[in-house]
N, C-alpha and C positions, 0 to 999 in steps of 0.2 A: 300674391295670395292674400296679403292684408287688405288690398284694395277690393278683391272679390268678396271677402268676408264683410267689409263695411258696406259694399254695395248691396249685399243680401240683407244685412240686419237693419241698416239706417232707415230705409223706407217703412219697415214695420213700426218702428218706434216714432218716426215723423208723423205718420198717419194717426197713430194713437195719440201722439202729442197734440195734434190738431183737434182731436176730440176733447182732450183735457182742457185746452185753451178755450174752445167754444163753449164747453160745458161750464167753465168758470164765469163767463159772462153772461150766458143765457142758461135756461132750464129746459133742455129738450126732453120730449117725451121718449126717452131711451127705451122704456119698456115696450112701447108700441113699435119702435124700430126694430128691437130684437125679435119681437113676435112676427113682424113682417118678414124679417130675415130668415127666421128658423122654419116659417110656414110656407113661404113662397120661394125666395131666392136660393137659399141653400138646397131645398129639395129639387129645384129645377137644374141647379149645377150637378148635383149627384146624378139625377136621372139621365142628363144629356151625356155626361161622361161615361156612365155605365152602359147606356143604350148604344153608343157608337160601336160599330162592327170592327173598327180599327183598335179597339181596346180589348184585347183577348184576356178575359178575366181569369181564365184558367192559369195565366201566367202569374197571377198574384195570390194564389191560394196559399202558398207557403208564407207569403208576407202577411196576409191576414191572420194565419195561425201564429206567426211570430208577434204581431202586434197584440193579439189577445193574450199570449203568454207574458208579454211585458206588462200589460195592465194588471193582470191577475197576479203575476208573480211579484210585482212591487209591493202589493198589499201583504202577501206572505212574508216577504223579506223584513218589512217594517212593523209587522204585528208585534213581535217581541219587544221592539223598541218602544212602541206605544205603551205596552203593559208595563215595561221597566220604568218609564217616565211618569206612569200614572196618568196618561192622557186617554181620553175616551176614544177607543178605536173608530167609532162611527163618525166621530168629528174630525180626527187627524188622518185616518187612512184614505177616505175618497179623495181629498185634494192631492194626495201623494200618487194615487192610482190614475185618476182621470185628468189628463194633462191638456194643455192649451192648443190642441190639434186644430181647432176651428179658427180661433183669432190669430194665432201665430203659426201654427204648423203648416197650414195649406199655403199661405203666401210665402213663408220661409223656404219651404221645399221647392216651390215652383221658381222662386227668384234664385235659389241655389243651383238647381239642376235643370231648369228649363221646363218649357211646356211639356216635354215628353214625360216628366215626372208626375203631371197632374193626376193621371189615373191611379198611380200608386199612392199619392197623397190622399186622394178621396177614399181609397180602400182603407187605409189606417184610420182616417177620420170616421168612416162608417163603423168600423169595429169599435173605436172609442166611444162613439155616440150610442150605439146599441148596448154595450156593456154598461154605460153610464145610466141609461134609462131602464136597466133591467137589474143588474147586480148592484149598482150604485144606489137606486132608490130602495132596494130591498135592504141594503146596509143601513141607511139612515132611518128607514121605516119598514120593519119586517112585514107590516100589515098591508103593504102596497100590493094590489093585485097585478100580476104580471101581464094580464091581458090589455092593460093600458098602453103597453108598448106598441101593440098593433095599430093604434089610433094615431100615432105620431106621423106627421107628414114625411119626415126624414126616412122613417122605416118603410112606409108605404112607397115612397119614390125609390128606395133602394131595391125593394122587391120587384117593383115594376121594371126598373132599368135592368136588373139581373135577368128577368124573364125575357125581355126583348133581345138582350145580348145573347143569352144562351139558345134562344129560339132561332137566331140567325136572321131576325127581321131587320130590314133595311128601311129605316125611316127617312122620309124626304128631307132634303136639305132645308126647304122653306119652314119645316117645323123644328129641326134641330138647331138652326142658326139663332132664332129669337130665344130658345131656351138657354143656349150658351150665353148670349148677350145679357139676358136677365140674371142668369146664374153668376156671371163674373162680377155683378154688383155685390154680391155677399161678401167678398173677401175684403175690399176696403171698408165696407160697412161694419164688419165684424171688428176690425182694428179700431175704427172710429168710435164704436160703442165701447170697446175695452177702455179707451182714453177717458170717456165721460164716466164709467163706472169707477175708475180709480180715485175719482173725487170723493167718493162716498165711504172710503175707508182711511184709516189712519196708522201711524206707527206705534200705537199703544202697546201692543204686545209684540215687540220686536224680537224678543228672544224665541218665541214660537215661529215667527216668520223666518228668522235667520236659520233655525233648524230645518224648516221645510225647504227653504232655498237650496240647502245642501242635500237633504235627504231624498227629495224628489228625483233629481237627475241621477244621483249616485245609485239609488235602488234600480232605476230603469236600465242604467248602463250594466250594472252587475247581472241583470237578467238578460240583457240583449246580448252581451259578449258571448256566453255559451251558445246562444241560438245561432250566432254567426257561423260557428263551427258545425252545428248540428243540421241546420236548415240549408237545402240547396238553393240559396238565393243568388241572383246575378248581382253585378256591381252596383246598379241603380237600386235594387231592392234592399240590399244591405245598407247602403248609404241612407236610404229613407228610414229604415228600421232604426239605425243608430241616432238620427236626428229626432225621430219620434220619441225614442226612449229618454232623451235628455231634455224634453220641453218642460217648462214649468206648469204649475197648476192652472187649470181652467178657470176662468172668471165664473162660469156656471156653478162651481162649487160654492161660491159665496151666495149665489141666489138660492141655491137648494138649502143651505144652512140657514139662511133668513127665513125661508118657507117654513122649515121644520124646527126652527128656534134651537139650533145646534151651535151654540157659542158663536154666533155670526162674526163677532169682532175678532176672535181668534182666527176663524177661517179666513176673514178678510185680510188679516196680517199675512197668513200663509200665501194667499193669492198675490197680494201686492208685492211683498218683499221677494217672493219667488220669481215674479215676472221681472223685477228689477235685477235680481241675481242672474237672470238669463243674459244680461248684457255682458257678464263675465264668462258664464258657462257656455253659452252658444258659440262665441267666437272660437273657443278652445275645441269644442266638438267639430265645428265646421273646418277648422284648420287641420285637425286629425283626419277627417273624412276626405277633404280635398287632397291631402298629402297621400293617403291610401289609394284614392281614386286614380291619381296621376302618377303613382309609382310605377317604375318599369316592371313588367312582368318577370 
């Protein structure tokens, strides 16, 4: 089991480490890479996975509901803590709610449970992204018009993929194959970008970061565990939901905080230390999930 956990986690951090090492000696235009990734590669991956007829999305409706409940429930669970500690909720809560599904979650779930888990991983990723660019932006800036959500390539690709899938349209292999090939570029590129971005933050506010490294996975698991009993999820869906709930804060939270000037250094600490803390948290979660999955009926 330890070997399986290391095989799952080490590639994630090794690829991110390559980004950190390269960024230390060079100054890559990571913003352009991230823009290319989020406007082309990720939407292609999402569309290709959703549009395939062998990915029955009706099977993932409960998983999508569970993922949304984890995201929103984490904020509700931690709101009293933020008020008690006198931390601005719109600075502290988004990193706790919107986790690293893209940079870490997608590759981690696929490495842990195989290619058959990719549609489920994409579903929770879409839920997290849609909520981040709607509820999340409204939290940090209540004046943000929600119509901007419809202009995001990831949302357009999701809607198009859902329409093709639900309509039962069979796209030709010569069209789906290159979409898959380009879309699969997004996962290692996300990890590489994460490594480069980590060079821009420091450990200055380590207490806030340490609090977030604990609060983020704990709040997610506290919400996910009751859902495991309430929702009719299959084995794979439950495993994906639990891993999703324990993921650390997304790097995107730092970029949003920088843009809206919401204590970006504190958010950077939440993101950095939270992701480093996942080196301890995720092996424990994966060990528990693997044990449960392989336990005798």
